[in-house]
C-alpha positions as CSV (number, residue, x, y, z in Angstrom):
1,M,32.9,10.1,-7.5
2,E,31.6,12.2,-4.4
3,K,28.9,11.4,-2.2
4,T,25.9,14.2,-2.1
5,E,24.4,15.1,1.3
6,L,20.9,14.1,0.5
7,S,18.0,16.5,0.9
8,K,14.4,15.2,2.2
9,D,13.1,15.6,-1.0
10,Q,15.9,13.3,-2.5
11,L,15.5,11.0,0.2
12,K,11.8,10.6,-0.7
13,V,12.5,10.1,-4.5
14,L,15.0,7.4,-3.5
15,K,12.7,5.8,-0.8
16,A,9.9,6.0,-3.5
17,S,12.1,4.1,-6.2
18,F,13.3,1.5,-3.5
19,D,10.0,0.5,-2.6
20,A,8.7,0.4,-6.1
21,F,11.2,-2.5,-6.6
22,D,10.8,-4.0,-2.8
23,K,7.6,-5.6,-4.0
24,D,7.5,-8.1,-1.2
25,K,8.2,-5.1,1.3
26,T,11.4,-6.9,2.7
27,G,13.2,-3.9,3.2
28,S,15.7,-5.0,0.7
29,I,16.0,-5.0,-3.2
30,P,17.6,-7.3,-5.5
31,T,21.1,-5.9,-6.7
32,D,19.8,-6.9,-10.5
33,V,17.4,-3.8,-10.2
34,V,19.8,-1.1,-9.1
35,G,21.0,-0.4,-12.7
36,T,17.2,0.1,-13.7
37,I,16.9,2.3,-10.8
38,L,20.0,4.6,-11.4
39,E,18.8,4.7,-15.3
40,L,15.2,6.1,-14.2
41,L,17.3,8.6,-11.9
42,G,19.2,9.7,-15.3
43,H,22.5,7.5,-14.8
44,T,23.6,4.7,-17.2
45,L,26.3,2.7,-16.2
46,S,28.4,-0.1,-18.2
47,E,28.0,-3.7,-17.0
48,E,31.3,-3.4,-15.3
49,E,30.9,-0.1,-13.6
50,L,27.6,-1.5,-12.0
51,E,29.1,-4.4,-10.9
52,D,32.0,-2.5,-9.4
53,V,29.8,-0.5,-7.6
54,I,27.2,-3.3,-6.7
55,D,30.3,-5.1,-5.1
56,E,31.2,-2.0,-3.0
57,Y,27.9,-1.7,-1.5
58,D,26.7,-5.1,-0.9
59,E,29.2,-6.0,1.4
60,D,27.8,-9.4,2.7
61,E,27.4,-10.5,-0.8
62,S,23.7,-11.3,-0.4
63,G,22.5,-10.1,-3.5
64,Q,20.2,-7.8,-1.9
65,L,20.7,-4.0,-1.0
66,E,18.9,-2.7,2.2
67,F,17.7,0.7,1.9
68,N,20.5,2.3,4.0
69,E,22.9,0.7,1.4
70,F,21.1,1.9,-1.5
71,V,21.1,5.3,-0.3
72,Q,24.9,5.2,0.3
73,L,25.3,4.1,-3.2
74,A,22.5,6.6,-4.9
75,S,24.2,9.2,-3.0
76,N,27.1,9.2,-5.6
77,Y,24.7,9.9,-8.5
78,V,22.4,12.5,-7.1
79,E,23.0,16.0,-8.1
80,P,23.7,18.4,-5.1
81,E,21.7,21.1,-6.0
82,E,18.9,19.1,-6.7
83,D,15.6,20.8,-5.3
84,Y,12.1,19.3,-5.4
85,D,11.1,22.1,-8.2
86,A,13.9,21.0,-10.4
87,L,13.3,17.5,-9.9
88,R,9.5,17.9,-10.8
89,K,10.6,19.7,-13.8
90,E,13.0,16.8,-15.0
91,L,10.3,14.4,-14.3
92,R,7.8,16.1,-16.4
93,E,10.2,16.4,-19.1
94,V,10.7,12.5,-19.0
95,F,7.0,12.0,-18.8
96,M,6.4,14.2,-21.8
97,M,8.8,12.6,-23.9
98,Y,6.3,9.4,-23.6
99,D,3.2,11.4,-23.7
100,K,3.8,12.4,-27.6
101,E,0.2,13.4,-27.8
102,A,0.2,15.6,-24.8
103,K,-2.9,13.9,-23.6
104,G,-1.6,14.1,-19.9
105,F,-1.1,10.2,-19.5
106,I,0.5,7.6,-21.0
107,P,-0.8,3.9,-21.3
108,V,0.4,1.3,-18.8
109,D,1.8,-0.8,-21.6
110,S,4.2,2.3,-22.6
111,F,5.2,2.6,-19.3
112,K,5.8,-1.1,-19.0
113,Q,7.9,-1.0,-22.5
114,I,9.9,2.0,-20.8
115,L,11.0,-0.3,-17.8
116,R,11.7,-3.3,-20.4
117,E,14.0,-1.0,-22.4
118,L,15.7,0.2,-19.1
119,D,16.2,-3.4,-18.0
120,G,15.1,-6.3,-20.4
121,A,15.9,-8.5,-17.2
122,V,12.9,-7.5,-15.2
123,P,10.3,-10.3,-14.9
124,E,6.9,-9.6,-16.2
125,E,5.4,-10.4,-12.6
126,E,7.5,-7.5,-11.2
127,L,6.5,-5.1,-14.2
128,D,2.7,-5.7,-13.3
129,D,3.4,-5.1,-9.4
130,I,5.2,-1.6,-10.3
131,V,2.4,-0.8,-12.8
132,D,-0.4,-2.0,-10.4
133,E,1.5,0.3,-7.7
134,I,1.6,3.4,-10.0
135,D,-1.7,2.9,-11.6
136,A,-3.3,3.6,-8.5
137,D,-6.8,4.4,-9.9
138,G,-6.8,1.2,-12.2
139,S,-7.6,3.5,-15.3
140,G,-5.0,1.6,-17.7
141,T,-2.7,4.8,-17.9
142,V,-0.4,6.4,-15.7
143,D,-1.3,10.3,-15.6
144,F,1.5,12.8,-14.5
145,E,0.0,13.0,-10.8
146,E,0.3,9.2,-10.4
147,F,3.9,9.2,-12.2
148,M,5.1,12.1,-9.5
149,E,3.4,10.4,-6.5
150,V,5.4,7.2,-7.2
151,M,8.7,8.8,-8.0
152,T,8.7,11.5,-5.1
153,G,7.0,9.0,-2.4
154,G,4.0,11.5,-1.9
155,P,1.2,13.2,-3.3
156,D,2.2,16.1,-5.7
157,E,2.6,19.1,-3.8
């Protein structure tokens, strides 16, 4: 597996993903959410592959990955030619899979269900924190702009 030199946009996406799971803002995330983040970025690893990857990057075996360790790990899974427009298009496709009636939003319960399906081990309290962050306007729904903002680390451009 080859590391990819990351663009600013790719780093923004990784930072947003990292921050969404660093709910206490400690600068590190538990290694047990790395699989969920990689799945959200489109990469599914077996338990064994995931353990190997985490062992490689969690050098101090703390069970936590700091952002720079996470970036080193994730750079193995990011497509080199990915640009912001392509990423936006990919994220829109993912969003539309769950916005079956094309209303332009998904209920937060659906969003939580997606996260549960990706990683059944995420505690309910953590899911609530992620939802609180993504549903910035408190509407009980996640629209595409909110989804993009969290996934790319900033307002939609």
